[in-house]
N, C-alpha and C positions, 0 to 999 in steps of 0.2 A: 804488298807491304814487305819491309825488310825483316827477315827473321832475326838479324843481329840486334834489332831494337826491342826484342821481346814484346812485341805488340799483342801477342796472343796469350800473354800470361793471365791466367784466371785466378782470382782470389776466392777461396772457398766460401768465405763468409758473405760475400755479396755477388759472386758470379759475374763480375763486371770486367770488361776489357776497355782499352782506349777507344776502340771504334764505337763502343756504346756511348761515349762522351762526345762523339762527333769527329774523332780523328780520321783523317783521310790522306790521300796521295798528295794533295796540294800542300799539306803541312809536313808530310813525311820527308820531303826533299830538304827541308830546312833543319831537321832535328839534329843531324850529325854535327852541324856547325856549333850547336849549343850544348852538346851532350858530352863533351870531352872530360868534364870534371865529375861525371857520374851523378848529376843532379836527377831528382825525380821530375816527372812531367805531369802537369795537371792543368785544369781549366778553371778560370775565375767564374764562380757561380753567383757571388754577391759582392757588392762594394758598399762600404759605409765610411765615407770621409777618409779615404786612403787606408782603411783597414779592409782586408779582403778575406773571403772564404774560398779556398782552392780545393777542388774535388779531384782526387786521383784514384787509381785502381786500388789503393791501399786504404783510402778513407778521406775524410775532409779535415782541413787544417785552417785555423785562423792564421793569417799571414800579413807581413808588411814587406815593402820593398827595401832593398839594401841602401845604405847611405850613398854608395857609389851611383846607384841608379838615380837617386834623388839629386845628387850633385851634377850629374851629366845631362839630366833632362833639360831640353830646350823649351818645351812647352807641354801642355796637358796631353798632347798626343803620345808622349813618351811614358805616360803612366798607364798601368793596366786598367782595362775596363771589362765589364761582364762579357763573356764569350772568348776572351783571350786565352791562348795557350801559353803557359809560363813554365820555366824551370825553377825548381825550389830545392832548398835543403831543409830537412826536417830536424828540429832540435829536441823536441820531446813529443809526447803523444798527441798534442793538438796544436802545436805552433811551428811555423815555418817562415823562412825568408825567401822572397822572390828575387831571383838574380837576373833573369832575362825574359823578354817577351818574344815569342816566335812571330815572324812576319805574318801579318793579317792578310788573308785572301779576299776579304771583303770588309768594309767598314760603313756603317750607317751613320751619317753625320747631319747636323743642322747648325744654323747660326746659334751661337751661345746667347741665351736670353740676357738682354741688357748690354751685350757687347757685340756690336754689329760686325766688327772686323775679326772676331774670334769664332772658332768652330768647336762645337761640343760633339764628342763621339757618343752615340746612343748605345751601340752594341757592335761587337766584332765577330768575324767568322760566321756570318749568317748566310744561309742558303735561300730562304724564302721569308718574306715579310707578310703577315696577315694585316691588311689595312682594314681595321674594324670601324664601321659606322653603323649607327642605329637608324632605323627606318623612320624615326620620329623627327623632331625639329633639328636634331644634330645632322641630318642628312644634307650633304653639300658636295656636289660633283667637283666644284672648283678645288675644294680641299683634297679630294681624292687625287686630282691631277697634281696637286702639290706633293702629296705623299709619293705618287708614282715617279715624279721627277727626282725625288730623293733616292728612291730605290734604283732607278735607272742610272743614276750617277754613282751608285755604290756597288754595282755589280750584284744586286740582290733581286731575285725574282718576286714580283708582287702578286698577291692573291687578295681579292676583295671579299670581305665577310660582312654581310648585311644582317644586323641583329635586331631583336625586338620586333620580329615580323608578326608576332601575335597581336600587336597593337592595331593592325589594319587587316582588311579582308584581302583575299588572294588577288582581286582585281587591282587594288592599289599597289600591292607588292610587285605585281607583274609590270605595272607602269614604271615603278622605280628601277627595276632591273633592266627594262628596255631602255630607259633614259641613260643608264650607266653604259650599256653596250653600244649605244649610238655614238657616245663620245670617247669611249675607251675600248680599244680593240685588243684581242688576243690575251686577255687577262681573265683567269677563272673567277667566277662570282658564286659564292655560297650564301644560302639563306639560312638563318638560325632563329628559332623561337626561344627566347630566354625563359619563357614560362613553361613550355612543354618539352623543350629540348629537341623539337623536330628540326632535322637538318644536321644534328651532331654527327650521326653515323657517316654522312657524306664527307664531312671534314676529317673525321677519323680515318676514313679510307684514303684520304689524300696524304696523310702524314706517314712518312717512312722512317724506319729505324735508322738511327745514327745521323739523321738530317736535322739541321738546326733551323728553327722558325722563330721569328721575332714578331711580337704583337705591337702595332702602332695604332694610336687613335686618341680621341679626346677623353677626358674624364667622364665616366658615367655611361659609356657606350656598351659596356658588358664584357670587357676583356677578362676580368677576373671570373665572371660567371662562365665564360667560354672555357677558360682554363680548368675550372672545376669540373665541367661536363666532360672535357676531353680526358681528364685523369680518372674520373669516376669517383672522386672523393673531394672533400673540401680542403683544397690547398691554400686558396686565397680567400680572405674574408670579403664578403659582399654585404652592402647595406641595402635596405629597402628602397624602392623607387619612390620619388616624390610625386604625389598626385598632381601637383601644380606644374611641374616641369617635365615629368616622365623621365627624369634622370636619376640614376643612382648616385650616392655620395662618393666622392673621390676616396678610395681606400688604399690602393697600392701606393706605397711611399718610396719604394726603391726598386732598382732593377734586379731581377733574379732569374737565374737559369735553372730550369727544372727538367729532369729526365722522367718522361712518362713511363708507365709500366709497359706500354706498347713499344717503347724504344725511341719514340720521337723526342726531340729536345726543344723545349719552348723557353724563350726569353720574354718575361713579362716586364712591361714598362709602366711607369706612372703616366697618367693622362697628360697630354701636351696641349697647353693653351695656345702656345706659339710654335709654329713650325716654319721658321725662316730658312729659305734655301740659300746656299752659299755659291761658290764658283761651280756651277753645274751646267755648263754649256752643252756637254754631251748628253746629260740627262734630259734637258729641255728638247734636244733634237730627237730623242727617242720617244718621249711622251707625246710631243706634238710632231710626229713624223711626217704628216701630210704637209704641214707648214714648212718643215725643213726641206722636204722634197721639192716643193714649189719655189722655194727661195732661189734655186738655181736658174729659174726662168725670169727673175726680176730684171729690169733694165739695168739697175745699178747693183754692183757687187756688194756694196755696203748698205743696201736697202734696209730700213728699219721697219718696213711694213706698216707705217703709220700715216702715210699720205703722199708718198712719192709717186710720180707719174711712171706708169709701166710696171707697177707692183703686181706680180702674179698672185700673191697671197690675198691682197685686197680684192682683186678681181674674183677670186674663188669664193671669198666671203659673200660678195655681192650676188653671185650666182647661186648661193646656197650650198656650194660644194664643201665648205668648211663651216661648222657650227659657229654662229656669231659669239655665243657665250664662251666657247672654248678659245676662240681667237682673242677675245677681250682678256681672258685669264692668262693666255700666253704673253700678251703685252705686259700685263701686271707682273708676272714672274720674271720676264726678261728685264724689266726696269729694276726689279728688286735685286736680280743677279748683278746687274751693272753697278748698282749702288754699293753692293758688297765689295765688288772688285775695286772700285774707286776708294772705298774705305780702307781696304787692305793695303793698297798702294800708298795711301797717305800715311798710314801707320808705319810702314816700312821706311818712308821718306823721313819721318820724324825720328825714328829709331836710328837711322843712319846719320842724321844731323846731330843728334845727341851724342852718338858714339864719336863723331868727329870732334865735338866740343871737349869731351873727356880726354881724347887723345892729345889735343892741342894743349889742354891744361896740364897734363902729365909732362908733356914736352917742356912747357915753360917752367914747371917746378924743377925738373932735372937740370935746366939751364941756369937756374938761380934767379929767375925773374920774380919769384915769390919767396 
C-alpha cells in the first residue's frame, strides 16, 4: 500500500483503517486518479432509494450523489451500490456528497426483475459469495448452478452453505452433499444447523479479515440467522419458521454491508425469487466446464448440443459421462442467455431508430419545414 495515501491512519475512537473495510491493492491503483481534490474515501454500506450510508475511517455519513453524477449517468450502473468505494466531501457531522465511484474489481449482477434487457447490480467489490440453500424443500441443484454461473461471470468465488441440517438425519444430509459434489466440482460446501449452530465455527474459520463476502439465496433459507451466528449477536431480525412450509418469513428488506468483529465483511441481501442470468457466456463455460471442453470435439463449430449429428456433448450424456439433469439445466440457461442477448440487441436497435427520428426531426425544424 502507498504511504502517501495515509492508508494506515488509525482513528482512536474506533481503531479502524481502510483495509478493515476491504481496501486492497486492486483498488489502490485507482485512488490517485480520484484523490486530487482531497476527498475522503469511504464504502457504501447501505442504499435506500438513492440515499446512501457511507462508512469511512472517520465515521458513517448519510450521503447523496452530486447533481453532476446524476446528470452524466447513462444507466443504473453509474449509480453507487452496496460495496462500492466512493470519494465524498463531508458538509457537517453526518451528511456528505458522493463525487466519484472507484472502478469495481468485481460486480455481481442479474437480470432486472420485470425488465429482460436490463441488468441489476446486486453488490460490488465482492471476493466470495455464500450461496445459501436450505436442506428442506428449498434445495435445488439447478438453482445452485444458476448462482454459480452468476458468480463465475462476475469474478466472484462461490461457496455453498447448506442450512437447516437439523431438519434431517446425517444420512440424508450426506446424500444431499454427495449430490452437490457430483454435479459441482471444486466449490467448498459447508453444513449449518440453524437450530444448534453446528457448523458455524467451520464457516467462521473460512472468513478472513478485510475480505468481502456476499450472501445469495432465496427468502427464508437462513441468511439472517447465519449472519447473526457469525457475528455472535442479533444484527438481523429473524422470524420463526412456519411449520407448514419449514421456511422463515422474509425479513431482510435491503442490502447492507456489515463488518464483523472478527474482521470479515458480509453483504446481506434480500431473498431473491427470480435470479435471471444475463450475458454470461464465460460464466456458463466455467460452471459447465465439461460441456465447454467437449464442445471442441463436436462435428460443427456452431453446435447447439440439442440434436446435431456428431455432437460430442450429447454422446457424453448418453454414455453417462455428463449428468443428464445438469445437461438439461445447461440448455435452459443457454436459451435464457440467448433470449437476453436478443432482447438487448432489439432494445439498442429501437433506441438507435428513435435517436435517428429525433435527429431528423430537429434537422427539419432547423430547415424550416415545421
